[in-house]
N, C-alpha and C positions, 0 to 999 in steps of 0.2 A: 505733669506728664511730659511736657516738652523739655523740661530740664533733664529728665532721665534720657530721653532720646538724644539730647545733645551730648550727655555724658557717654552714652553708648557709642555714638558716632566718634567722639574723641577717642575712646578706648579702642574702638575698631581701627580708626585710622592710625593710631600709635602702634597697634599690633601689626598692621600692614607695613608700616614704615620699618618696624623692628625686623619683620620677616624679610623684607626687601634688603635691608642692611646685612642680615645674616647670610642671605643668599649670595649677595655680592662678595662677601668675605670668603665664603666657602668656594665660590667660583674662582676668586683670585688665588686662593691657596691651591686649587687643583691645576690651574693654568701655570702657576709658578712651578709646581712639582713636575708637570709635563715638560716645561722648558728645561729644567734642571736635568731631568732623566734623558731628554734628547741630547743635551750637550755632553753628557757622559758617554752616550753611545757613539756620538761622532768623534769624541776624543780618542776612543779606542780604534778608530779606523784610519788613523794617520799612518803614513808610511814609516815603518820602523827601520832605521838604518843602524848598522853596527859598525863602529869605527875602531880600527886597531890603533892604539896610541904608539907614538914613536916615529922615527924617520927611517925610511928605507934608502939604502945607497943605490940599490938597483931595483927597478920595478918593470915587469913586462906584461904585456897583454897576451893571453892565451885565447886563441880563437878556436871555437868548437864547432864542428859540423854535426848537425842533429837531423835525424830522420825519424818522423812520427808517422806511423801507418794507420791502417783502418782501425777503428775503435779507439783512436787516440793512444795506441800502444807505442811505447818508445822502441823503435826498431834498432837504431844505431846512434852511438855518440863517438865522435873521433876528434882528435886534435888536428885542426886544419894547419895552423902555423902559430908560431910565437913571434911577436913583434916587440920592438922597443919604442914605446909611445913618445919617449923623450926626444927622439930624433926627428919625429914628424914624418917618418917614412913608414910605408906599409910593407917594406921588404922583410922577409923572414930572417930571424936570427937563429943561430945554432945554440939554443939553450935547452938542455934536457929538462923534461918535466917529470917530477917523481910520481910514482904510482899513488902515493898518499894524497897528493894534490888532485890527481885525476879522479880519484874515487870521491873525494869531497866535492868536487865540481859536479860530478855525475849525480850525486845525491841532491844537490841544489837544483839541477836541471829536472830531475824526476819530480821534485817537490813542486816545481813551477807549474807542472801540468799543461804543457804545450799541446795545442790542438794539431791535428793532421793537416799538412799542406799537400793537397792532391792536385795533380794535373793529368787529366784523362784517366783517372783512377789509379795513377801511380804516385806513390809517396815521393815528395820532393824534399831535398836536403835544404836546410836553412842554417843560419849562423848566428851565434851569439859569442860574447867574450866575457872574461873575468880577468882580474889583475892578479899577478903572481909575484911574490917576493921570495927569492931563493933562500933568504935567512929564516923565513917562516913558512915552509912548504905545506904545512897542514891547514893553513888558513887561506880560504878562497875570498878575495877581496872584490867587493862588488862596486865600490865607489871610492874615489880619492878626493879628500878635501884639500883644497888649495890654500 
C-alpha cells in the first residue's frame, strides 16, 4: 500500500511540475505577444516627416499670423511676412506668395488643430512658419534637412 501511495505522490508531483511548466510557457508566450504588440503601436506614433528630394536654389520662410477664437474656431490666417533664412536676417523680402501655396499652408494649419489663445476673452494672434520654394509653389515644406 505504501508503494501505491509513493507512486501516486510521484505521479501527482510530475503532474504539478508539468502544469507549472505549461503555465510558465503560456505566460511567457502571452508576455512576448504583449511586448510585440506594444512595440508595433509605438512604432506607429513616431513623427512622420515628408522630405522633398532635390536642391532648391532659393528657399524662403513664410510667416503666418493665426487667430483662433472661442470654440477653437480658426478666425483668421494671414501672411505676416516672407524672410530669407539664408541671410540670417528677419527683415522681410519682397517675394510674392502664390494662392496655391497659401491654400496648401492653410489646409495644414487647419489640420493642426490649434487651440484658442485668449487674453481677457479676446482671441490673440500667434505665428508659425513654413518654408517656400518658388520652383515648387504647391508644396509646403515643414522641415529642411541639412
